[in-house]
Each structure stands twice: as structure tokens, then as C-alpha cells.
Backbone as a printed PyTorch tensor [residue, N CA C, xyz], in Angstrom:
tensor([[[118.9890, 101.1370,  56.7380],
         [118.3580, 100.3630,  57.7990],
         [119.2580, 100.3800,  59.0330]],

        [[118.6490, 100.6300,  60.1740],
         [119.4140, 100.7020,  61.4210],
         [119.6960,  99.3050,  61.9480]],

        [[120.8490,  99.1940,  62.5640],
         [121.2330,  97.9040,  63.1230],
         [120.8770,  97.8580,  64.6090]],

        [[120.9410,  96.6790,  65.1540],
         [120.6560,  96.4810,  66.5660],
         [121.6560,  97.2750,  67.4150]],

        [[122.9030,  97.3530,  66.9790],
         [123.9160,  98.1020,  67.7210],
         [123.5440,  99.5760,  67.8250]],

        [[123.0110, 100.1350,  66.7550],
         [122.6070, 101.5450,  66.7680],
         [121.4400, 101.7700,  67.7400]],

        [[120.4820, 100.8660,  67.7280],
         [119.3550, 100.9790,  68.6560],
         [119.8240, 100.8240,  70.1040]],

        [[120.7230,  99.8660,  70.3250],
         [121.2370,  99.6580,  71.6810],
         [121.9740, 100.9010,  72.1690]],

        [[122.7190, 101.5350,  71.3070],
         [123.4400, 102.7570,  71.6770],
         [122.4610, 103.8650,  72.0680]],

        [[121.3820, 104.0120,  71.3080],
         [120.3590, 105.0110,  71.6280],
         [119.6660, 104.6940,  72.9540]],

        [[119.3610, 103.4140,  73.1700],
         [118.7180, 102.9880,  74.4140],
         [119.6260, 103.2860,  75.6020]],

        [[120.9100, 102.9990,  75.4760],
         [121.8540, 103.2650,  76.5640],
         [121.9340, 104.7510,  76.8860]],

        [[121.9090, 105.6060,  75.8760],
         [121.9240, 107.0550,  76.0990],
         [120.6600, 107.4940,  76.8370]],

        [[119.5160, 106.9750,  76.4270],
         [118.2560, 107.3240,  77.0840],
         [118.2260, 106.8150,  78.5210]],

        [[118.7550, 105.6260,  78.7610],
         [118.8040, 105.0910,  80.1270],
         [119.6420, 105.9870,  81.0310]],

        [[120.7660, 106.4640,  80.5210],
         [121.6150, 107.3260,  81.3500],
         [120.9150, 108.6560,  81.6390]],

        [[120.1310, 109.1690,  80.6850],
         [119.3640, 110.3900,  80.9280],
         [118.2990, 110.1530,  81.9970]],

        [[117.6410, 109.0090,  81.9410],
         [116.6220, 108.6670,  82.9370],
         [117.2530, 108.5790,  84.3230]],

        [[118.4050, 107.9460,  84.4240],
         [119.0850, 107.8150,  85.7160],
         [119.4520, 109.1860,  86.2740]],

        [[119.9010, 110.0950,  85.4280],
         [120.2240, 111.4570,  85.8750],
         [118.9840, 112.1660,  86.4050]],

        [[117.8800, 112.0500,  85.6830],
         [116.6260, 112.6870,  86.1130],
         [116.1710, 112.0950,  87.4440]],

        [[116.2260, 110.7760,  87.5750],
         [115.7860, 110.1320,  88.8070],
         [116.6740, 110.4980,  89.9910]],

        [[117.9590, 110.6960,  89.7500],
         [118.8510, 111.0420,  90.8590],
         [118.6250, 112.4700,  91.3460]],

        [[118.0950, 113.3410,  90.4980],
         [117.8260, 114.7200,  90.8880],
         [116.4150, 114.9080,  91.4500]],

        [[115.5500, 113.9450,  91.2440],
         [114.1540, 114.0530,  91.6690],
         [114.0560, 114.0290,  93.1930]],

        [[113.1550, 114.8230,  93.7270],
         [112.9450, 114.8670,  95.1720],
         [111.9440, 113.8240,  95.6570]],

        [[111.2910, 113.1380,  94.7570],
         [110.3050, 112.0980,  95.0920],
         [109.2420, 112.6310,  96.0380]],

        [[108.7170, 113.8110,  95.7420],
         [107.7220, 114.3980,  96.6380],
         [106.2930, 114.0250,  96.2740]],

        [[106.0830, 113.4010,  95.1370],
         [104.7450, 112.9150,  94.7730],
         [104.8800, 111.4310,  94.4610]],

        [[104.2730, 110.6210,  95.2940],
         [104.4320, 109.2000,  95.0590],
         [103.3080, 108.3780,  95.6250]],

        [[103.3960, 107.1120,  95.3710],
         [102.3710, 106.1630,  95.7970],
         [103.0390, 105.1010,  96.6630]],

        [[102.4780, 104.8590,  97.8300],
         [103.0050, 103.8790,  98.7610],
         [102.0550, 102.6940,  98.8410]],

        [[102.6050, 101.5080,  98.8220],
         [101.7920, 100.3240,  99.1000],
         [102.5400,  99.4940, 100.1370]],

        [[101.8020,  99.0030, 101.0980],
         [102.3860,  98.3070, 102.2350],
         [102.2200,  96.8080, 102.0580]],

        [[103.2790,  96.0690, 102.3310],
         [103.2370,  94.6220, 102.1910],
         [103.7770,  93.9320, 103.4250]],

        [[103.4330,  92.6610, 103.5580],
         [103.9270,  91.9010, 104.6990],
         [103.9600,  90.4130, 104.3520]],

        [[104.7920,  89.7180, 105.0870],
         [104.8620,  88.2690, 105.0240],
         [104.7880,  87.8020, 106.4720]],

        [[103.5880,  87.4700, 106.9180],
         [103.3920,  87.0980, 108.3170],
         [102.7590,  85.7210, 108.4090]],

        [[102.5990,  85.2490, 109.6160],
         [101.9770,  83.9440, 109.8240],
         [102.9720,  82.8070, 109.7510]],

        [[104.2530,  83.1310, 109.7970],
         [105.2700,  82.0860, 109.7860],
         [105.2860,  81.3640, 111.1270]],

        [[105.7780,  80.1420, 111.1270],
         [105.8900,  79.3720, 112.3710],
         [106.7420,  80.1260, 113.3810]],

        [[107.8320,  80.7130, 112.8880],
         [108.7240,  81.5050, 113.7360],
         [108.4110,  82.9830, 113.5150]],

        [[107.8110,  83.6760, 114.4830],
         [107.4350,  85.0850, 114.2990],
         [108.6160,  86.0070, 113.9900]],

        [[109.8290,  85.5830, 114.3370],
         [110.9740,  86.4310, 114.0170],
         [111.2650,  86.4550, 112.5130]],

        [[110.6300,  85.5610, 111.7680],
         [110.8020,  85.5330, 110.3070],
         [109.7870,  86.4280, 109.5920]],

        [[108.8140,  86.9810, 110.3210],
         [107.8380,  87.8820, 109.7090],
         [108.5580,  89.1190, 109.1790]],

        [[108.0660,  89.6480, 108.0660],
         [108.6920,  90.8420, 107.5020],
         [107.6210,  91.8070, 106.9890]],

        [[107.9670,  93.0680, 107.0140],
         [107.0800,  94.1360, 106.5630],
         [107.8790,  95.0720, 105.6750]],

        [[107.2460,  95.6100, 104.6250],
         [107.9470,  96.5150, 103.7300],
         [106.9690,  97.5120, 103.1180]],

        [[107.5360,  98.5280, 102.4970],
         [106.7660,  99.5440, 101.7970],
         [107.3440,  99.6740, 100.3900]],

        [[106.4740,  99.5430,  99.3860],
         [106.8650,  99.8030,  98.0020],
         [106.4920, 101.2430,  97.6800]],

        [[107.4000, 101.9540,  97.0400],
         [107.1670, 103.3530,  96.6890],
         [107.4050, 103.5440,  95.1980]],

        [[106.4910, 104.2650,  94.5410],
         [106.6690, 104.6210,  93.1380],
         [106.4830, 106.1310,  93.0090]],

        [[107.4950, 106.8110,  92.5150],
         [107.4460, 108.2560,  92.3390],
         [106.6340, 108.5810,  91.0880]],

        [[105.6920, 109.4970,  91.2100],
         [104.8580, 109.8780,  90.0710],
         [105.6100, 110.7610,  89.0870]],

        [[106.6570, 111.4510,  89.5370],
         [107.3780, 112.3670,  88.6570],
         [108.4280, 111.6630,  87.8070]],

        [[109.2670, 110.8280,  88.4310],
         [110.3710, 110.2130,  87.6830],
         [110.1750, 108.7100,  87.4540]],

        [[109.1010, 108.1480,  87.9870],
         [108.7270, 106.7340,  87.8370],
         [109.7140, 105.7690,  88.4860]],

        [[110.5780, 106.2720,  89.3730],
         [111.4870, 105.3790,  90.0930],
         [110.6930, 104.5860,  91.1170]],

        [[111.0440, 103.3210,  91.2790],
         [110.4070, 102.4830,  92.2770],
         [111.4500, 102.0770,  93.3160]],

        [[111.0180, 102.0380,  94.5820],
         [111.9050, 101.6820,  95.6740],
         [111.1630, 100.8010,  96.6510]],

        [[111.8980,  99.9840,  97.3890],
         [111.3130,  99.1420,  98.4160],
         [112.0960,  99.3650,  99.7010]],

        [[111.3700,  99.5700, 100.8000],
         [111.9920,  99.7770, 102.0990],
         [111.4500,  98.7430, 103.0690]],

        [[112.3600,  98.0790, 103.7570],
         [111.9680,  97.1010, 104.7680],
         [111.8510,  97.7890, 106.1180]],

        [[110.8550,  97.4030, 106.8950],
         [110.5720,  98.0890, 108.1530],
         [111.7050,  97.9380, 109.1600]],

        [[112.4100,  96.8360, 109.1410],
         [113.4650,  96.6510, 110.1390],
         [114.7020,  97.4870, 109.8360]],

        [[114.9140,  97.8680, 108.5820],
         [116.1060,  98.6510, 108.2480],
         [115.7950, 100.1310, 108.0400]],

        [[114.5270, 100.5130, 107.9710],
         [114.1650, 101.9110, 107.7520],
         [112.9800, 102.2690, 108.6410]],

        [[113.1690, 102.1230, 109.9250],
         [112.0530, 102.2760, 110.8450],
         [111.6160, 103.7150, 111.0560]],

        [[112.4540, 104.6950, 110.7280],
         [112.0680, 106.0880, 110.9760],
         [111.7440, 106.8540, 109.6900]],

        [[111.5110, 106.1830, 108.6000],
         [111.0640, 106.7740, 107.3240],
         [112.0510, 107.7710, 106.7310]],

        [[113.3250, 107.6970, 107.0630],
         [114.3010, 108.6540, 106.5370],
         [114.4860, 108.5390, 105.0340]],

        [[114.3340, 107.3640, 104.4760],
         [114.6630, 107.1650, 103.0710],
         [113.5200, 107.4430, 102.1040]],

        [[112.3380, 107.7600, 102.6060],
         [111.2210, 107.9430, 101.6950],
         [111.3290, 109.2140, 100.8750]],

        [[111.9560, 110.2250, 101.3870],
         [112.0930, 111.4850, 100.6650],
         [113.5280, 111.9670, 100.7630]],

        [[113.9240, 112.7890,  99.8040],
         [115.2760, 113.3100,  99.8090],
         [115.3540, 114.6560, 100.5080]],

        [[114.3140, 115.0800, 101.1500],
         [114.3010, 116.3400, 101.8900],
         [113.3870, 116.1530, 103.0900]],

        [[113.3300, 117.1420, 103.9460],
         [112.5210, 116.9870, 105.1520],
         [111.0360, 116.9200, 104.8130]],

        [[110.2880, 116.3230, 105.6940],
         [108.8430, 116.1810, 105.4940],
         [108.1750, 117.5520, 105.5210]],

        [[107.5980, 117.9540, 104.4330],
         [106.9420, 119.2500, 104.3300],
         [105.4400, 119.0020, 104.2950]],

        [[104.6860, 119.7680, 105.0550],
         [103.2480, 119.5150, 105.1710],
         [102.4940, 119.7500, 103.8670]],

        [[103.0700, 120.4980, 102.9170],
         [102.3420, 120.7510, 101.6660],
         [102.3880, 119.5480, 100.7280]],

        [[103.2640, 118.5750, 100.9990],
         [103.3210, 117.3640, 100.1970],
         [102.6600, 116.2460, 100.9790]],

        [[101.7410, 115.5680, 100.3500],
         [101.0010, 114.5170, 101.0380],
         [101.3200, 113.1630, 100.4160]],

        [[101.2440, 112.1400, 101.2340],
         [101.4330, 110.7870, 100.7330],
         [100.1800, 110.3080, 100.0220]],

        [[100.3730, 109.5730,  98.9700],
         [ 99.2670, 108.9140,  98.2830],
         [ 99.4310, 107.4240,  98.5620]],

        [[ 98.4790, 106.8510,  99.2550],
         [ 98.5700, 105.4490,  99.6110],
         [ 97.5030, 104.6650,  98.8710]],

        [[ 97.8430, 103.4530,  98.4730],
         [ 96.8570, 102.6010,  97.8180],
         [ 96.6890, 101.3320,  98.5680]]])
């Protein structure tokens, strides 16, 4: 019978493999959803963000509009016209 320690060791190995795969992924196929928190009394407190989920490696990321205004972080390579955004 396997112990919890053995299962945890296997899980940790699989997690490290997933992290390696995600770090090499180009994130060229993904789904974007746009969110906002507006209508605050102070308009300077309004915020906008984009949630991204890669279809290939299943990594999820969140980008705030004030810190990533030119979309540099959405892909790990230049914008290529053969790859299209999937928005929901």
C-alpha cells in the first residue's frame, strides 16, 4: 500500500514537469476574457484587466491594463497574423 509521502513525491515530480512545459510554451492559442471594476465613487480607483488561459499548456495569467497597456506580455513572441485571439 502506498503512503501519502509516496503520492506527494509523485505529485511534486508531475508539478515540476508541468512548470517546465508551461515555461517553454509560446501561448499562441488561448482564450481572453476582459474584466473591470468600475462605477466607484473615485474614478481613479476603477480597474481593468484581461484573464488569459492558454489552450496548449493550461497556464492562466492576469494582466492589468495600467501595467500592461501595450499587450507585450500576452505572447512570448511577436504578434503573427496566422495566430488569432479567441475571446469569450
